[in-house]
N, C-alpha and C positions, 0 to 999 in steps of 0.2 A: 504494500500500500504506500502511496506517495506521502512524503512529509512536506506539507505545504506551508507557505507563508500565510500569515493571517490577513485580515482586512479584505479589501476588494478582490484580491486574487483568489482567496479561498472561496469566496462567495461565487466568483465567476465559474469556477470549476464545477460547482454543485449543479449548474444547469447545462454545462457544456456536454456532459457525457450521457448519452442515451443508452438504453439497454440494447446490445447488438442482437441481430436476428438469432444467432446461436452463440453459446458460450465459447469464448476464446480460451484455449488451454495452453498454459506456459510450456514451452519446450516441445510442443508437438510437431511444429513445422520445421523443415530444414532451412538453414541460412541461405538466402539467395546470394549469388555472386553476380554483381552487375556485369554486363558485357564490357569488354576492354577494347579500346581503339588505340592504335599505335602509329597510324599513318601521318605523313607530313602535311597532307591536305585532307581535311575532314569536313563533312556535311552533317550537321546535327539538326533534325527537325524539332521544333518545340510544339508539342501537340497533345491533344487529349488521349488518354489511355485508361483502360480499365485493368486494375491489378487486384489479385487475390491477396488481401491482407488479413481479413477476419473470415471465419466460416460463414458460408452463405453467399450473399450477393457480393460481387466485386465492387471495389471502390473506384469512382471516377476521379482521375488525377490530371493535373497539368504537368507535363514531363519534358525533360530533355531526352529525345530519342525513344520514347515509349515506355520508360521504366522509371521507378523511384527507388533509390537514387538513379540518376541518369548514368550513361556509360562512363566507366573510368577511363580517362585519357592518360596514357603513359608514354612519355617521350624522353629521349636522351637530352641532357643539358647541352646548350649551345646549338641545338638543331632547330632552325626556324620552323614554326608550326602555324599553319593557317586553319582556322575553324570558321566555317560559315554557318551561322545559325539562321534557320528559317522559321519565322513566326507564323505558325499555323493554328494558333488558338483562336477562339471566337473574338470578333471585333470588340465585344464588350469588355474584354480583359484590358484593352488599351495597349500602350506602348511598353516595350521591354528593353532591358539593357543588361548585358552579361558582365559580371566581375569575376576575374580569376583571382581568388582570395589567396594572398601570400606571394603573388607574382610581382615581378619588376617589369611594368608595362608602360608603354606610351599612354599619355592621358586619353587619347582618342580610342584606345583599346582597353581602358581600365574600368569600364562600366560606370560612366558618369550618370548621376541620378536624373539629370534633366530638370525641366521646369514645368510650367503650365502649358497645356495643349487643349485642343478642342474636346478630346475625350476625358481630360482631367483639368477642368477650367478653374479650379480653386484648390487651395490647401487649407485644411482646418488648423494646422499646427505650425507650418513654416512660413517665413516671411518672403513671399515670392512676388516681385514686381510683375505687373501685368504686361508691360511693354518691352520685355527683354528680347533682343534679337536672338535667333535660334543658336548662333554660334557662341553667344554669351551664356544663355541658359543651358546649353548642352543638348537642346532638342534635336539638333542636326546629327547627334550621335545615337539617337534612339532607334529601335526597330519597330516600325509600325505594323499593325495587323496585316498579314498578307505579304510583308516585306522580308528582307533578309539583310544580314550584315556580315562582312568578313572581318574577323579579328585576327591580328598578326601578333604572335608571341615569339620573340627572338630567343628567349630562354638564355640570355646572356646578361652580365652585369659588369660594368666597368671594363669592358673589353675581354672578359673571360666567361666561360660557361657558368651559369648559375650553380649554386650549391644544390645538390640533390635534396629534395624535400617533399613532404606530403602536403598537397594543397587541395583546394576545392573550388568549384565554380557555382554561381547562383545569380539570380536576378537581383538588380540593385535599383529598381525604379523608385523615384521620389514618392513618399507616402505609402507605397504599396509593397515594399520589400517583404514585410512580414506576411502579408496576404499571399503573395506569390510563392514564397518559400513554404508556407503552410500547405499549399495545394500541390507541392511536389517539385518545384524548380530548384533542384540542387543535384550536384554530381561531384565525384572525386577526381583528382588529377595527381599523378605521380611524376616527378622529375628524377631520373636516374643519372648518375655520373660515374666516372672511372674510379674515384676515391671509394665510393660505396661498393662498387663491384669488386674491389681488391680486398674487401674485408670478408671474413668467413661467416657472415650473418645468414640466418635462414632465408631462403629465396624460393622462387617458383611457387608451387602449391603450398609451401609453408610460409608464405608471405600473405597475410590476410588483411583486407581493408574493411573496417567496420564503421558504419555511419549510424549514430544513435539519434533517434528523434522521439518526441512525444506528440501524439495527435489524439483528437477526440472524435468519436463517431456517433451518429444517430442510429435509430432503429433499423434503417435500411443499409447500414454499413457505410453511409456516405459521410464525408467530413462535415463536422459542424461548422458554423460561421461565428466564431467568437469575437469578431472585430466590431464591437459595439462602441459606445461612447465612453469607454474607460479612459480617464484622463490621468496624466502624471500627477502624483507619483504612484497611482494604483493601476497601472496599465500593462502589467506583465501577464502574458497568456501562457498557461501550461495545459498540457493534454492529459487525458486519462489513460491512455494506452502507450506502452513503451515499444518502439519498433527498432530493430537493428537491420540495416539494409532493406528496409521496407517491409519486414515481417514481424509479427507480434512475438516477442520473446522466443526467438528460434533456437534450434540446436545445431551443432556442427560436429561432425566426426573428425577426430584428429588422431594422428599416430603418436606413439609414446616417445616423443622427441621434442626438440625446440621448434617454436614457431615465432615469427615476427608478427605482432599485432599492431596495425596502424589504426588508431581510433580517432574519430572525428565526431564532435558534438554539433549536430545540425538542428538542435531544438531552438525554439524561438527565444526562450527565457530561462529554461531550467538548467541547472548545473548537476553534475554527477561526481560523486566521491568514490572513485573506482577501487575495487579490491577483488581478490579471488578467493573463493571458498571451495575447498576440496583438495588441498595439498600442494598445488602449484605455486610458484613464486613469481613475482613481477620484477623485472630488471628494466628500468627505463633507459632507453638509448637515444631518444629523440624527442623533439618538441616541434613547434610551428615551423621554425627555420631550418630543420634538418637535424643531423646527429649532434648530440652533446659532446663536449670534450672527453668525458669519461662516463661509463655506465654507472647507474645509481640503483641500488636495491631499494625498492619502495614497498611499503605495506598498503598505502592508500595514495591515490592520485586524484586531485581535484581538477576537473575539466569544465570550464564554462562554455557558453555558446560560441561556436566558431573556433575554439581552441582544438589543437591536435596533440596527441601524445603517441609515441612509439615505444613499444616494450617487447622484450623477448621473454617468452614463457616456456619453461621446460615441463612438458606434460609427462615425462617419464616417471616422475614420482607418483603420478595418479594412474598408472597403467591399469587398465581394466575397470576404471571407475569414471566418475564424472567430476567436472570442475565448473563452477558457476562464476560468470562475470557479474558482479553485483555492485550496487551503489549504497554507501552508508548515508543515513539520514541526518546525522548531526556531526559537527566538527567542533573541536575545542576553540576557545577564544571567540573572535567576532563571528556572529552568525545572524546577521540582520536580514530584514526584509529584502528579498531579491537574491539572496545567496543561499537560501535553504536548498538542500540537495534532495533528489529523489531517493527514497528508501526502499530497496527491494532488488529483485533479480533483473538482469538485463538479457542474458542468454546463457546457454549451457553448452559446454564442450564434452563430448562423449569420447573417451580415450580408449583406443584399441588395447587389447591385452597382450599382443605380440611385442616382443623386443625387436627393435629395428636399429640398424647402424645410423649414427648421426655425426657427420663430420663438421657440422656448424658449431660455432662457439661465439662468445661475446668477448672481444678483445678488451684488454685493460685500458687502452686508449682508443678513442673513436675518431674524433676530428677536432683539431684546434680551432679556436675562434679566429676570425680575420685579424690581421695585424692592426687595422685601424682602431680596434676596440681597446688596445693597450694604452693609448694616450688620448683619453677623452676628458673634456672639461666636465666637472661636477657642478658648474654654475649654469643654470638654465638660460638659454637664449630667448625662450618664450614659454608662457604658461597657458594651458588650456584649463579653465575653471568651469566646473559643471554645477549648475544651479537649476532651480525651478522658478518660473516666472508666471505672472498673471494672477487674476483673482477668480473669475468665473470661467475663464477659458485658459487653464494652465497649460504650459508647454515646458519642455526641457530646453535649457539654454547652455550654450558654450560661450564664455566671455560676454554674457548678457544678451546674446542673440540666438534666435533659432536659425535654421538653415536658409541661406539665400545663395542660389547658384552663381550670382554675379559678385559675391563678396568673398574675399580671401583675408584671413586673419593675420597672416604673416607671409613674408616672401623671402625664403632662404635662397642662397646662391647655389647654382649648379656646382658640384664638386666639393661642397662644404660638408663638414661633419657637425651636425646640430645636436644640442642637448635640450630636450624639452621636458617640462614638468606637467603632469596631469594631476589635477587636484579635484577630488570629489567632495563638493561642499554639501551634498544632499544626504538624506537619511536612508538612501537606497543604494545597493551595490550596482555597479556597472561593469561591463566588459568592453574595454576600449580597443578599437582596431585602427591602426594607422596604415595608410596606403603608401605606395611608391617603392618600399624596400623592406627588408627585415631589420628589426630594431633590437638594440642591446639594452637590457634592463640594468641600470646602475644602482638604484636604491629604492627601498620602500620605507617611507617615513624616516629617511636618513640612515637606514640600516642596509648593509649589503644584502643582496637577494640570496635566498637559499640555493643550494647547488643545482637543483632542477630548474631554476630560472636564470642561472648564470650561463646564458646561451642566447642565440638569436630567436626572436619571436616577433609576431606581428599583432597579437591579441593579448590583452592584459586584464586580469581581474583587478578591480579597484573597489575596495570596501568604503563604506561611508566615512567621510572625514580624512581618508587616506590620500597621501601624495606619493607619486612615483616619479622617478627620473629615468628617461630613456634617451638613447643616442642613436642616430642613424646617419649613414653616409649617402648623400643624394647625388647619384651619378647618372649620366646618359640622357635623361629626359627632363625637359622643362615643361611647364604647364601646371594645370590645377589638379590637385589630389585631395581626397577627403579624409577627415578624422571623424570617427563616429562610434557610438555604442553599438555593440553587436547583440544586445538584447533587442531584437528587431522592432518591438513595439516602441522602444525608446528612440531608436533611429527615426522611425516614421513620424514620431511626435516631436521632432525638432532637435534631437540630440545629435547634431552633425554640423561640422564646419569644414573649412577648406584652407589649404595653404597653396601658394603658387611658387614653384621653383623657377627662378629667373636666371638668365645667362649672365 
């Protein structure tokens, strides 16, 4: 059973979840493996699809390529990749825009949110001028119903192939990111490189990608519509059913050997405090920005919306038994509204009884941090302060403003290394995502980060009242890039701003 925050969010869930047509049984269905695309030029339709999630009637979804999650795109670092997305959803859905989360992309291929259009003539939360030219609002970068757009990803940074990492892609449209993600517009993306390939980590069928989501369903197994007028700070949506790769609490058969688990949280609002029950151990090897400098043995791992974690699990100790991936409902210390975690099982691994050879292992050293992280200023060049504003029509604010696609809060120079402070002045937790590059966490409330955050990341949990310092090296691309909360209801309700990289 979920452990829920109080107030409006708990009340919201009480009516979100209808009784399904038939009872859903944990661990009954096998884990789906999304199709994998590896080509340099890809065509991905964005279309309606019916998917078997719960017993009985199939669920109608909005999908990349006909499945939720969409196809996993896997490409070598440094190899130019072109993906053409075809908008085949009904006209009523409006415009779309695709963001490759964690990528180093040109601004025109970064999934700009856009502004007001004929199908979206006003914003209830963001400060959008009515007369913006399309090249200023970003509307010229949107995909209209019936249209298509080619996105180009060089998979390079500062003249070199990108570091291997586990990324994902999703719609990023102004005011509607949460709605579109809720209906299924998300997929995983893996970048491989020679450094990772040289390590003896589990690979092939022993490299599993797991996308965790929560959704709520009505009597006919169709998704509910929770997007009512819940305003900040009571605007977080949680679902009543836990899905992994689009299946309700599935199972997966594994051999009695090591596996690499790449785990992505694609929930709107909910966090998970991951642990294993059944004898296996977790060794964290990676985070948002790829491999850690060294592996870390963990008993629990907190993962907020849009965060990724990579771990190696040796199932040999559970040979012939079962291991459950679960989430713990409470954490010591700060546990405020917005950071309560799901409490219960996520999926089950069924371990074969046969002994098998296993040549994989976890090296004592994985991947050093980039050289630029060694000499970074601890004095912030800019601060992003999060507040709530308004009386009867409250919105989230960054530096006193809701999102305006024509406004940029700071203009760092191309090639510079910037140090930014993010300060959460609200009573609600946030999960902040910064575009353009991977970022290095320097401090939390003046203290060095724990070992599992002493790495490159792009998404950061931020407790009420907390300040964090992050540094990033801005290379290759000028233009506008966004900073926002990845609790998607918060993003849609104003908690987003921009910076402009200038030559």
